[in-house]
Steps between C-alpha positions, in 0.01 A plus 500: 500500500568675184682192385196280586258711311673473170503115483128494577441739208712297261306183586159675447598623152681156417189290581270667254775483218556135548132428495447721198791323318339162594158622387654612160680162452174325574303713252768454226510119551112491489495697169762279343316188595167646368656612175665151451160343558331731260776439235469117546113502464542741196766271338291195557188654339688668206719187419219249517321607186829535310591131606149390370577698178844325472332155534275589213791641302714191560220283370471714189870469444490127538226485242700715272816282532325193400541386135238658278258243354490563132208461274547306192678721260370558142801439287339681207458815688712794395839515685555711810851645523643658817817707463756469795742776598848493362764283654869603502747260651863411502589184319746243599825652400692352196679782345467786753166635620211422285128615561156385375218736475177303423148616453247223464124438483322202597178346354254400766178303516272762628473818688509320840853385421588862423395603845685198649821614322474840648451342851814284476698751308781558771561130529487456114753785453731350756486151357541632138790724597680203665436288193615761246815594701605128505527507113810566283478722195630206276187293605269777412625615169365221295131456405498163676635665816235771492218228448639307790514807718132579403402149617684530820330830568164351424565200734626737767189720492255199464674343810427826705144558365389131523740303719262182509471500117866401422513275208171602371629723211165502326311660792790727611394868549779634273477377148808674348779740569576765238804716490431861389856618565819292552828671539834362599792738559 
């Protein structure tokens, strides 16, 4: 009898332990599902205004990316010069390593072009660095070589600022490229 009493006592304590574990698992699952639901609703409500804002922002960026319509420029107005940061590039090697350090200013039509230059500066710096690093020192030493380089720089900048205006040199946003420092080593 003593043996029979012990198994009965174990089954009585085991049944409440099993049901309390089941209850705990059910409560945890319910809480997880509830938290996921709240997170989903919160994410939906919070991300919806951000998506609307992105839509407006993307429309603004499309408008900014369009070529700027320019007013007729008064050619008799005083010049507007914009100084660009210095360029230092390796030249195509002829007699060992040679470097070009170039500081230039550009004459622009108006202050709107100045702002557009700032907006496109990373692309301009990239394109001009590629152009300058493709040159040889012997090409750049002569005055004709410097004038040709200035013209190439002008065309490169105008192509970026006004891609549709290729060939219209008279209405180009950049009038002239001026070297303020030109050092070859």
